[in-house]
N, C-alpha and C positions, 0 to 999 in steps of 0.2 A: 562333594569335596576331594581334592586328588589322592586322599589317604584314607582307607577304608579301617585300622585299627590302629592302635599304637600300643607300643611295649616302656613300659614302667620302668625306670633300673633306680631304686632308690640304698644307696653305696654310704649317704649320709646326708645328712640334711643340707640344702634343701630338698628335693626330689628333681632327678632329669627325667625329662619324656622327651621320648624318641619317636617323629612319628613311621610307620610301614606301609609299603605300598603294597596295595592288594593281590600285588604278584607274587608275594609271599608268604605260603600260608600257615594259617596260627601255628599248625604242630611243630612244624619246620623252625620258624621263629622262635619257639620255647626250646630248642634244639638248640639252636645256633650259638646262641650268645656267650655264654662261659667256656665252652671247647673251642669257639672260632677264636675267641679275642687271646686265647693263651698261645696262638701261632703270630696273632697280627699284631698285636701289642707288644710280642719280645720280638719280632723283626723290623718294626717302627721304630720304638722307641729306646730295645734295648742293643742289640742287633746293628743299625742304623743301617740297615738294605738297603742297596742300591740294584733295577732292575740290571740284568748280566751277569748277575753272582750265581754260585754256585750253592746248592742248599742239602745238607744230610737230616734227616729226620728220624733221629733216634725213639722206636716207640710209635712210628707209623702206620699199626694196623686196629688199633684202636677210635673213637670217634672221632678226638683230638687229634689223632695223628694224620685221620685221613683228611679231616679239614685242611693242616699245616701243608699238608700234597697240594691240596687245592689252589690254595690260598700261595703259597709260595711259586707255584707256575703261575697263576692269573697276573700278580704282581710283577713277572717277566724274567723269574730266576732260569739264567740259560742253562743248568742243570738240578734234577730233584734227586736224590738217591735216600728211597724207602728202606729204611731197617725194622724187621721184624719178625718175631718168632712162629704166629700163624701162617704158614705157608699160601694157603688158597685166600685171605685176609690180602696178603702181602702181593701174588700175585694181581688183585684185584686194583691196588693202589699205581696198577701201572695206564688202567681206564679214565685215571684220576688225575692222570699228569706224570707219573716216577716216570723217569729215564732210565733207571736203573734199580736195581733191588739187591739186598743182601741179606740172606738169612740167619737169625741170632740163634739156631741152632748147630752153627758152626764150633768146633773146638776154639777156647782161647786164642792161639795161633791161628788158626783159619782165619778166623772174624780180625784180625790186627792186621793179616796179608791180605784181606780183599779191601778192608777201608783203608790200608794205606794205599793203595793202587787210585782210590778217589783221589786223598789228598795230595794222590802226586799228580793227578791228572789238575785236580784245583778245586779245592771245598772253601768259600769263605766263612758261613756260616753251619753252625750245628745246632740243632734243635733237640733238646734232650728230655723227652717224656717220661726216662728209667731209670739213669743214677744206677747205682751198684755195679754188678761187674761189665754189665754190656757198657757203661760208660767208661769204666776203666782199660776196655780191650780198645774203644774210641782214642782216648788219648794217649795210650802207649800207640798206635799209629801214626798222630801227630808228631809223635817225638820222634825224631831221628837224630842220632848221634854221628859224629863227624863232622869235617869241611867240605865233604863231596856235595854236599845238598844244599840246598838256598830257602828259605825258613819264610812265609809268605803268615799274613794276618788271617786269624782265623778265629774266630766270633763263638765261644762254646755257651751256647745259654741255657742254664739248665732251670727245667720249667716243672719237671714233676720225679718222684723219686717210688713209680713203682716195683722196682726191680731192686731197690733197697735205697734206705735213707741212708747210708754212707759209704764213702769211696775208699781208698788209699792211692795217696797222689806223691812221686819222687819228685823232691826239688828238679832234676834232670830234666825233666817232663816241661819245665816252662824255661832251664836255661836253654833248651836243644830247640826250639821251636818259637813260632810267632803268635803262640796260642794264647786268647784273652778268655777267661773264666771270667762268666756271668749268668745274675739269675733275673728271671723275669717271674714279677706276682706284686701283692699287694705292697709297697713300699718299696720297692725297686723303681715304680714310674707314680707321678703325680696323680691325682686325682682328676686334675683339666687335663694331664694326658692319656688318662685312661676315656675321660670320656670323650676327648675329641675323636680316641680309637675306636669306639664303638658307633661314633657315627658315623665315622669314615668305612665302615665294616657294612652298614647298614646301606647305603651309598652304594659299594661295590655288590652287594647281592641282589640290589633291587635290579642293577644292570644286567648281570647273569649271574644266575642261580649257582647253588653249590650245595652239592649230593650230601646230605646228610642221614644216616638210616634209623627210621625211629617205630619206636613198639610204642602203642597207644594204649593208656589201661587206666581203669576206674579208679577214682583216689581212696574208693573201700577197701583197695588190695593195695596201696601200700606197704603195708607191712609185710608182708609174704613176697612181695617183688623187690624190697626196697635191696636186698644184699644181692640180688641177679649177678649170676658171673657171666652174662652177655656184655663183654666188654667191646663191640662193635657194634650196640645198639643203642642209641639215643632213649631212655626211657622216658613218655609224657605222660605225667598224670590229668585227670578231667573230672570236673565234678559227678 
């Protein structure tokens, strides 16, 4: 048969089964699904991303963020800007396709200034895995007062909130920009759209693999490792 294994996704009844090519190792297949879909689905169904557009990824050093860099670039992003706190991991995103990086260790004003330069150069989509203070800085960079600047459409897609569950958002931010605030997750896209996106991503992974750091462990160690702080590696449990 053309495929040697199958991935089964049971979100609701009936179950949906996707064939996996032998070119995708089992541990990689197990690691890819959820973190990869966070950006593939967000770009496809929420941001309506088109090749040639530029993407800023807020929280690019985790597994989902690293995959977001690769996915945006593979899908034809003109420019990918990776933002994160871990400087070593941030530097590695360049090999994954990032055209520029911005450290989230900068002061608020420095971060706003750095992001604003990218906004002025042209950002079309923001994928946000962090929320909290980093999101506030990016939103402040998007907002520019006065008549001297020309606003363009920027789709800010909120995906995760590892930096905080809430933000403070001034109404002027929306009035002074082409900002569109969106969310991506179960409920913001239909089950049919999610299933279609999963199939599309699997096909893309078959043609050209995606890099995802994994660590394999025995299922008996699940209690000890479940709360591991190694956010740059996808943990895979095996019987």
